[in-house]
ZAMARGU-4260 file (C-alpha; in steps of 0.2 Angstrom, whole numbers, plus 5000, padded with zeros to 4 digits):
<rodrens>
0) 5000/5000/5000 | 5014/5012/5005 | 5024/5011/4987 | 5005/5014/4979 | 5004/5031/4988
5) 5021/5036/4984 | 5018/5032/4966 | 5002/5041/4967 | 5011/5056/4973 | 5025/5057/4961
10) 5011/5055/4946 | 5002/5070/4954 | 5017/5081/4954 | 5021/5076/4936 | 5002/5081/4930
15) 5003/5097/4939 | 5020/5101/4932 | 5015/5097/4915 | 4999/5107/4914 | 5007/5122/4921
20) 5019/5122/4908 | 5007/5119/4895 | 4997/5134/4901 | 5013/5145/4902 | 5018/5140/4883
25) 4999/5144/4877 | 5000/5160/4886 | 5018/5165/4878 | 5012/5159/4860 | 4996/5170/4862
30) 4993/5182/4850 | 4981/5197/4851 | 4978/5202/4832 | 4967/5217/4837 | 4981/5224/4849
35) 4995/5222/4836 | 4985/5230/4823 | 4982/5244/4834 | 4999/5247/4839 | 5007/5244/4822
40) 4994/5256/4815 | 4998/5271/4826 | 5016/5268/4822 | 5014/5267/4804 | 5003/5282/4803
45) 5017/5293/4812 | 5030/5287/4799 | 5019/5292/4785 | 5015/5309/4793 | 5033/5312/4793
50) 5035/5306/4775 | 5020/5318/4770 | 5011/5302/4762 | 4994/5308/4768 | 4984/5298/4755
55) 4991/5283/4764 | 4987/5290/4781 | 4968/5294/4776 | 4967/5275/4769 | 4974/5268/4787
60) 4962/5278/4796 | 4947/5273/4785 | 4952/5255/4787 | 4953/5257/4807 | 4937/5265/4806
65) 4928/5252/4797 | 4937/5238/4806 | 4934/5243/4825 | 4918/5249/4835 | 4924/5266/4842
70) 4912/5263/4856 | 4922/5248/4862 | 4940/5251/4856 | 4950/5267/4856 | 4964/5267/4843
75) 4968/5285/4844 | 4964/5297/4859 | 4953/5313/4854 | 4968/5325/4855 | 4978/5313/4845
80) 4965/5310/4831 | 4961/5329/4830 | 4979/5333/4827 | 4981/5319/4814 | 4966/5326/4804
85) 4974/5344/4806 | 4989/5337/4799 | 4981/5329/4783 | 4969/5344/4781 | 4953/5336/4785
90) 4945/5349/4795 | 4928/5342/4792 | 4931/5328/4803 | 4935/5340/4818 | 4921/5351/4816
95) 4908/5336/4815 | 4917/5327/4830 | 4915/5344/4839 | 4897/5345/4837 | 4894/5328/4845
100) 4908/5328/4858 | 4902/5322/4876 | 4915/5322/4888 | 4915/5309/4902 | 4929/5305/4915
105) 4923/5287/4916 | 4920/5286/4896 | 4935/5275/4894 | 4934/5263/4907 | 4921/5254/4900
110) 4929/5250/4883 | 4937/5233/4879 | 4953/5240/4869 | 4962/5255/4872 | 4976/5264/4863
115) 4993/5258/4870 | 5004/5267/4882 | 5016/5274/4870 | 5026/5290/4865 | 5015/5293/4849
120) 5006/5306/4856 | 5022/5315/4860 | 5028/5313/4841 | 5011/5320/4835 | 5012/5335/4845
125) 5029/5339/4839 | 5022/5338/4822 | 5007/5348/4825 | 5019/5362/4833 | 5032/5360/4820
130) 5017/5363/4806 | 5009/5376/4816 | 5008/5390/4804 | 5005/5379/4789 | 4990/5372/4798
135) 4983/5391/4802 | 4986/5395/4784 | 4975/5379/4779 | 4961/5385/4791 | 4963/5404/4783
140) 4962/5398/4765 | 4948/5386/4767 | 4930/5389/4761 | 4923/5387/4779 | 4913/5401/4788
145) 4920/5413/4801 | 4913/5403/4815 | 4920/5386/4809 | 4938/5394/4806 | 4937/5402/4824
150) 4934/5385/4832 | 4947/5377/4822 | 4959/5390/4827 | 4954/5388/4845 | 4956/5370/4846
155) 4972/5370/4837 | 4979/5382/4850 | 4972/5371/4864 | 4981/5356/4856 | 4998/5363/4855
160) 4998/5373/4870 | 5015/5373/4880 | 5016/5379/4898 | 5035/5375/4897 | 5039/5386/4882
165) 5023/5397/4887 | 5021/5402/4868 | 5002/5396/4869 | 4997/5394/4887 | 4979/5388/4894
170) 4977/5406/4900 | 4977/5411/4881 | 4966/5397/4875 | 4954/5403/4890 | 4954/5421/4884
175) 4951/5414/4866 | 4937/5403/4871 | 4928/5417/4881 | 4929/5429/4866 | 4921/5413/4854
180) 4907/5411/4867 | 4903/5429/4868 | 4903/5432/4848 | 4894/5415/4845 | 4882/5414/4859
185) 4870/5401/4850 | 4884/5391/4842 | 4883/5372/4841 | 4901/5370/4847 | 4897/5380/4863
190) 4897/5362/4874 | 4913/5357/4867 | 4922/5373/4870 | 4915/5374/4888 | 4919/5357/4893
195) 4934/5353/4883 | 4944/5370/4878 | 4941/5382/4892 | 4947/5377/4909 | 4943/5391/4921
200) 4942/5388/4939 | 4933/5400/4951 | 4932/5399/4971 | 4916/5397/4979 | 4908/5413/4987
205) 4908/5402/5003 | 4921/5397/5015 | 4924/5392/5032 | 4940/5396/5043 | 4945/5391/5061
210) 4959/5396/5073 | 4965/5398/5091 | 4976/5411/5099 | 4985/5417/5114 | 4988/5435/5119
215) 4986/5450/5131 | 4971/5457/5138 | 4968/5472/5151 | 4955/5485/5157 | 4953/5503/5156
220) 4948/5517/5169 | 4943/5511/5186 | 4943/5491/5182 | 4962/5492/5180 | 4963/5497/5197
225) 4955/5482/5205 | 4958/5468/5192 | 4974/5464/5185 | 4977/5460/5167 | 4975/5442/5159
230) 4981/5432/5146 | 4966/5427/5135 | 4966/5409/5126 | 4953/5408/5113 | 4946/5400/5099
235) 4936/5405/5084 | 4925/5399/5070 | 4924/5410/5054 | 4911/5410/5040 | 4917/5419/5024
240) 4906/5426/5010 | 4916/5434/4996 | 4927/5446/5005 | 4916/5448/5021 | 4920/5437/5037
245) 4909/5433/5051 | 4917/5427/5067 | 4912/5418/5082 | 4925/5419/5095 | 4926/5413/5114
250) 4941/5416/5125 | 4945/5413/5143 | 4957/5425/5150 | 4968/5416/5164 | 4981/5421/5177
255) 4971/5436/5183 | 4968/5441/5200 | 4961/5454/5211 | 4972/5468/5213 | 4962/5477/5229
260) 4947/5472/5239 | 4930/5478/5232 | 4912/5471/5235 | 4899/5465/5225 | 4888/5452/5233
265) 4901/5447/5243 | 4919/5453/5247 | 4931/5451/5232 | 4947/5448/5242 | 4964/5453/5237
270) 4973/5440/5225 | 4958/5431/5222 | 4961/5421/5206 | 4950/5426/5191 | 4945/5420/5174
275) 4940/5433/5162 | 4928/5426/5149 | 4923/5435/5132 | 4912/5429/5118 | 4908/5438/5101
280) 4900/5438/5086 | 4908/5450/5073 | 4907/5455/5055 | 4923/5460/5045 | 4928/5467/5029
285) 4946/5469/5021 | 4953/5486/5018 | 4970/5480/5013 | 4972/5464/5002 | 4988/5457/4994
290) 4993/5440/4988 | 4996/5433/5007 | 4991/5448/5018 | 4974/5453/5023 | 4969/5467/5036
295) 4951/5469/5040 | 4943/5479/5053 | 4927/5472/5062 | 4913/5476/5073 | 4901/5467/5082
300) 4892/5462/5100 | 4901/5455/5113 | 4897/5446/5130 | 4909/5447/5146 | 4910/5438/5162
305) 4923/5439/5177 | 4921/5426/5191 | 4933/5414/5200 | 4938/5396/5193 | 4925/5384/5199
310) 4938/5375/5212 | 4943/5392/5219 | 4924/5397/5220 | 4920/5381/5230 | 4932/5389/5244
315) 4923/5398/5259 | 4920/5417/5255 | 4924/5415/5236 | 4908/5412/5228 | 4907/5427/5220
320) 4902/5431/5202 | 4900/5448/5192 | 4887/5439/5180 | 4887/5442/5162 | 4887/5459/5154
325) 4883/5464/5136 | 4892/5477/5125 | 4900/5479/5108 | 4916/5475/5101 | 4928/5482/5087
330) 4946/5481/5081 | 4955/5475/5067 | 4963/5458/5062 | 4978/5455/5052 | 4979/5438/5042
335) 4994/5431/5034 | 4994/5415/5024 | 5010/5405/5024 | 5005/5388/5015 | 4991/5381/5004
340) 4984/5364/5002 | 4973/5357/4987 | 4962/5341/4990 | 4956/5335/4974 | 4938/5327/4971
345) 4929/5323/4956 | 4920/5339/4953 | 4930/5351/4963 | 4944/5355/4974 | 4945/5360/4992
350) 4959/5373/4993 | 4965/5378/5010 | 4977/5390/5017 | 4986/5390/5034 | 4985/5407/5043
355) 4993/5417/5055 | 4982/5430/5064 | 4986/5446/5073 | 4969/5452/5081 | 4967/5468/5091
360) 4950/5471/5100 | 4942/5484/5111 | 4925/5478/5120 | 4914/5490/5128 | 4909/5478/5140
365) 4908/5485/5158 | 4903/5480/5175 | 4899/5496/5183 | 4881/5492/5185 | 4888/5479/5198
370) 4900/5491/5205 | 4903/5509/5200 | 4922/5506/5204 | 4922/5493/5190 | 4918/5507/5176
375) 4932/5502/5163 | 4931/5492/5147 | 4942/5479/5140 | 4955/5478/5127 | 4966/5464/5120
380) 4979/5459/5108 | 4982/5441/5101 | 4993/5430/5091 | 4983/5415/5083 | 4986/5401/5071
385) 4971/5394/5060 | 4967/5389/5043 | 4953/5393/5030 | 4946/5381/5017 | 4936/5387/5001
390) 4930/5375/4987 | 4937/5377/4969 | 4924/5374/4955 | 4926/5372/4937 | 4917/5388/4929
395) 4907/5380/4914
</rodrens>
């Protein structure tokens, strides 16, 4: 019985190895005729374009169009095919395809065969750029109408743009596209120009910001004689609409004490530890706006409170509180942006700036109704760190 199992084991290994080699051989000998045709046709067309044999190029293109279903097979990408048609002076193909063009970022993911990842596109672009003046002349001397000529010149500039040499840039193309859309408001090429040629982005009118800060705060008039200066530790949330910014801010001033004894619903002993609370809702607008510097005055409403920390208030004789008073706040905020980030999504990007904030404020909140000796207001200056995020959309 034992020899039988040993023999069976070796037969199993041999059979597995045989079939593995057979599959490997089949894979290595497999030829996909369609893939070969696509690859060789692309190379042949480039060679014939360089030779100037445009009739042969037309013959190859006709063959490929008849052989392959373009909804399932991509022999040339749109930008490649259009440049080839420019080079062989088949301008009607570009005009017709522009009218029915529908762009979809997922369009090519459902195809069975795609153009190979070669450098043919680079060779086509170099040929187009080298014959740019000649192609412009072909358009000019054609019997097409002005709208068609303008569309062809616009598309040609889009295809040959070069951000390195900067002879023709996307900014140039965008300007030409705007002129075209304004000149031909009811053009059948509007969709094509807006969605494929013109790439203009704009920020959303709305944005949100956030930040934390630390600084110095103090009082005026009589209050400064009874309550010491403090360190405001704050946080804020900002809502932007265009250039306007609305801020909701809260700060707790620490390391403050009673300077000299006074009375309000109890005795406020000298050196009693205090917290200075400040909350505000304000609206600002920039008066100075540079690339990375923004200075905006602001004004709003504020609430203030002065009381001992909870652990101090529990001690005998320290259960005192000046309550909450209402007032106004105004000042100016200087914002410096020093770093940017962009998070890209399918149809928009989230553009963010890291910010350094220098904020000065004056609050009319006063506790003179609690004690006439406390008739002063509050002022503060803080240094903060935060950010702002704003959506960046394609302007179609």
